[in-house]
Every structure is written in structure tokens, then in C-alpha cells.
N, C-alpha and C positions, 0 to 999 in steps of 0.2 A: 453568445452575444455577437454583435456585429463589429467588424473592423472596417474603418473608413480608409479608402485609398483614393488619393487625388491624382488624376492623370488626364492631362489635356482638358481641364475644366469639366470633367465628367466624374460623377461619384460612382465608384464600384463598391458594392456591399458584399463582403466576404464573410461567411460564417466561420467563426473560430471557437475553440474551447474557452469557456470562461475561466479567467485566471482565479487562482485561489485568493480569497480576500485576506488582507493582512490581519494580525491579531488586533482586537479592540480593547479599549480601556473601559472604565466604569460608566462612561457616558454612552457606550455602545458604538463609539467611533474609533477608527484606527488612529494611531499616534499622528499628531499634526493636524488632524481633521477636527472641525468644530460642529457640534450638533445643532440642527434646526428642524423641528418637527420630526418626520420619519427619515430625514436625510442627514448626511454629514458632508461638510465642504472643506476644501483645502485650497488656499491661494499660494501658488508657487512663486518663489523668488527667482527661479531659473527661467530660461527662455527656450522656446521651440517654435517651429512653424505649426500651423493649425493641425496638420495630419500628425506631426510628431507629438504635439500636446495630447491629441486624442489617443495616440498609441501609448503614451506614458500612462495616462489615466486608466486605460484598459488593461495595462500590464499589472495593475494592482487591484483589478476587479471593479474599477470605477469608470465613469465617462466624463466628458466635459460637461460643465454645468448647464442645466436647463433653467432659465429664468422666466417662468410662466405666470408669475404673480408679482404684484407690488410688494407683498410681504417678503418674498425671496430676494427681490431687488434691494430692499431696505436692509435685510440681513447681510447680504454680500457686501454692500457698501460699508456697513459697520465692521465686518470682518477684515476688509482690506485696511480701513482706517486704523483699526486696532493694531495691526501688524506693521503699520507704516512708521518707520523712523527716518528722519530727514534732517540734514544740516547743509549749510551753504559753505563752500570752500572758495576762497578768493585767491587769485594769482595775478601777479604783475609781470609783464614781459617788457623788455627794453627794445630800443631801436638798434638791435644787433643781429636779428635773424638767427638767434640761438634757441633751439627747441627745449622746452621744459616738459618733462614727462609727468603725466597726471598721477602715476603711481607714487611718485615722490611726495605728493601732497595728500596721500591717503585715499586717492580715488582709484579703485581697482576695477578695470573694465574687463577682466578675464571672464570668459563665459558669456559675455554680453555682446550684442550686435548693434547697439545704438547708444547715443548719449545726447543730452541737450546742454546748452550753455548760453550765457549772456556775455557779450563782449563790447567794450567801449574803446574804439581806436579810430584814428582819422582815416586809415587805409591799411591794407595788407595784413589782415588777420589770417594767419597760417595754421593749418591743422595737419598733423602727420599721423597716419595709421600704419604702424610698423609691425613686422614679424619679430624683430629683435630690438632690444633697448640700445640701439646704436644707429647711426646714419648709414644705411646701406641701400642697395637697389631694391630691396624688399620693403619699400615704403610707398604708400599712396600719399600724395601731397595735395591738400585742398587750399586754395587761396580765395578768400572772400574780400572783395573790395580792393583788388589790386589795380595797378595802372590808374592811379589818382582816384581810387574808389569808384571806378567805372565798370569793372569786369571781374568775374569770378571764374575759376577754373578747377578742374580735377587733373592731376598729373600722375603719370605712372611711377614716378620717383621724384626725388627732390630736384627741382629745376629741369625736369624732363619735358617732353612734348606734352601739349595739352590734349587730353582725351575727351573732355567736354568743356564748353565755354558758354557762359551766360553774360550778355551785355546788359547793363543796368541803366535805365533812364533815371531812376531814383537811387541815390547812394545807399548801398546796403549796410554800411557801418557808419558810425557817427563819432565825432571827437568828444562830444559832451553828454551823450545819452547811450545807455546800454541798448543793444539790439539782440534779439533772441534768435537762436538757430538750433537745428538738430542735424546730426550726421548718422547714417546707418550703413552697414556693410553686409547685409544678409545675402547668402547665395552668390557671392562674388560680385554683387551689384553695389557699387558705391553711390549713395544718394545724399543730397544736401538740400535742406529746406529752411524756410523761415518759421519762427515760433517754436513752441515747446511740444506741439502735437506731432509726434513722429509720424512721418508718412504724408503729412499735409503740406501744402504750399511749397512743393518741391521746385527747385530751379536748376539743379545739376544732377546728372545721372550718368553712370558709365558701367558697362558690364565687362569685367576683366576676363578674357578667355584663357589667360595664364595666371591664375590667382595665387596669392600667398596668404597665409594666416595673418590675422590682426590680433596681436597680443598686447600691444602698447599704443597709447594715444598721447600725443604731445602737441603743444601749442607754441606759437612764436609770433612776434611782430618784427618789423624792420622797414627798410626803404622809406625812412623819414617818420615812422610812427612808433609810438609805444602803445601798450595795451593793458587794460584792466579786464580780467575775466572772472566770471562767477559760474560755479558748477554745483549741482545738487548731488549730494552723497546720500542715497536713500536705499532702503531695504528692497524696494521694488524698482527695477529699471527695465523698461521705460515706464512702468506704471500703467500699462495697457494689458488687459487680460482676455485671452481667448475664451469665448463661450462655445456652447455646442451648436450654435445656429449657423446655417449656411443656405445660400440660394444657388449652389453649384448645379443642382439638378435642373432648375428652371429659373431664369432670371426674374427677380422680384417675387418669387414664391419662396419665402423664407420658412424653413422648417428646422425643428430640433432633431439632432442626430445623436445616437443611432435610432431613436424611436420613430423618426419620420413623422412627427406631429407638427402641424402648422402653427405658426405664431398666433396666439390669441391675446397676448399681452406684449406690448413693446415699450421701450424707453429710448427711442432714437434721439440723438442730439439734433439740434437745428440743422436742416439741410442734409441729413443722413436718412437712409443710405443713399450715396451718390454714385457708387460704382465708378470711382475715379479711374481714368485711363482704361476703363472696361476690364479691370482685373480684380475688383474687390468683391469677393463672394463669401467672406466669413465674418462673423460678428464678434466684436470685442467690447468690453466695458472699459472706458477710458477715464482714469482718475483726473486727467487734466481738463476734462469736460464735465465735471460734476458727476462722474460715474455713470454718465449716460452712454449709449451705445453708438458705435460707428461701424461701418463695413471697412474691411481691409483686405489687401492681397493675402491670400491664404499661405503664400510662401514666405511671408515676413516672419521674423522671430519676435515673439512677444511672451510676456508672462501668461499664465493660464489658471483656470479654476477647475478642479475636479470635484465630482460629487459621487457619493456612494450611499447605498441604503443603510440605514442605521440598524444595528443589531439590537433587537428589543428583548432578547432573552435575559 
């Protein structure tokens, strides 16, 4: 079979020995996979970048999913919905600049690289991304709506120098309405954006050349503001699933890999693919956009879907 390697936005195809397929059950599918026609599919709750996801699928004799018909699209939408468990966790923070760790509210971000939230605060919504469950130098601090709700920043540690700053003409947070945001930290790059669609509407970014792990997430308010926060605790985080589609070989020439067959069915969301920042060359299925497709930076960590041939014996 073919192993996909991404290097400087070029696809290298390297022939490797096909992995031994895992044992199958009565449906003809490996454990965790669900049958559909002559194929079996598995939606992962873990995250990887696109190459890592392809590598994982190949390690069990599978590939990333090829969605070449409406029938397959409909099945995969149902597969994800069936496995989706979701609940909302609320958290109140005082005007005290004391961080509250999400793990204490049952939200475990271990093994994940992004999260979304809603916050209602007049100003100064603070987020900490920490290696340890304690206030140390190994903490990235994000401030949304600081300085009278006029500016947002990323800091290298609590109250440290600003590594990226965004000035806002329109106030990012609000005293009486919830506002939605996302935060991600893939490949040592801290990003912050508006909405729940991770990767879109970004307004802060910083690449840490001396990075630390992010094992804990905490939130706080202060400087005259209290906060009300809402977080989604779900089986799939961030709920965006890598597919086997890419235009890395040639811009706007989308193909399914490793077969190298061109797209003849598509389900792109409105305005997609847009190749935002000239870095988005891999396709994913986005649960926040009615399971339609978007293009994304292949180095971002997302959920993924594997497919394998069904054993008919």
C-alpha cells in the first residue's frame, strides 16, 4: 500500500508493506468499525494531524475515508451522530483573577489540542494553557477583551510580555450576551478565534520556539469583571474529522489518497474550500457545519475517519 508523507507542501508516495488487518467480528469488520456496503468505517475520538491520521489508519491496514458518494456521506454523518455524546458544563468566575481548572469541572483536555467555549463578561476573559496544574512559568496566558474590552493578547506566561496582540474596534466580549471562541495549540502554535469552528475567524496566533506541553486548561476573570462560561463536554473534540482528500499535489486539484482518484462527488460547505492563509490542503468533515466539508491546514490536529475493506468470508 502507499504511505503518505507531507514535506514542504509536497506529497511523497512511498510504498510500504501492507499491515496485517486486525481480527474481524461477525459483521466482517474489525472491532470498533461499522459496516457499510463492502467497507467498514471507524470515527476516532482521538486527534492527529492529517499525515498522522493516515499513518494510524494504515498501521491497522486501513486508510483515511474516501467519501465519493452521497450514500457514504449520509452513512458517515449517521455514524458520527450515533457516537456523539454531548453535555454543557457551566462555570462562574469572580472578579478576582483566580484561575479555575476545567478538569475540576469534569472537562478533560488531555490528548486534545483545541477546545471551544462561550463566555459572558464585560472584559478580561482569561485562559491559561498550562503544563502543570499550578501557576508556573510553563503557562500560556490568553486575554480576550482586556484593557476595557479593546484588546486581546497571547502571553508567554501569566502577566508576561505580549507575544501577539489584536486591537478590536468591536468589543469581543459582552456583559449581557455570550460570545463564542475557540483556542488551539497544535505544533507549538497558539491560536485564538471567534465562533465554534476551530481554525476559522482567527484573531491571535503565536509560534512558540521554546514550547511546553499543555496538560491543563483554566479560565479566570478580573480587573472589574466577573464571568459566566459554557463548555461542551463531548465524545468528539473538536468534532472535525480528517478525510482522505487533499490538493497538496496541485492546488484546487482535489484527490482521494492513497488511490489518487479525483473528486467526483463533493459536499463542501459554503465558501469552501478557501485555502485560508494559503495553508489549507486537506479535507475534513465538520460537525459544526452540518457535516459538510472544509479544507484545513494539514498540520492541525483533528479527529479522523478510517475505512477498511469488509471481510466477506
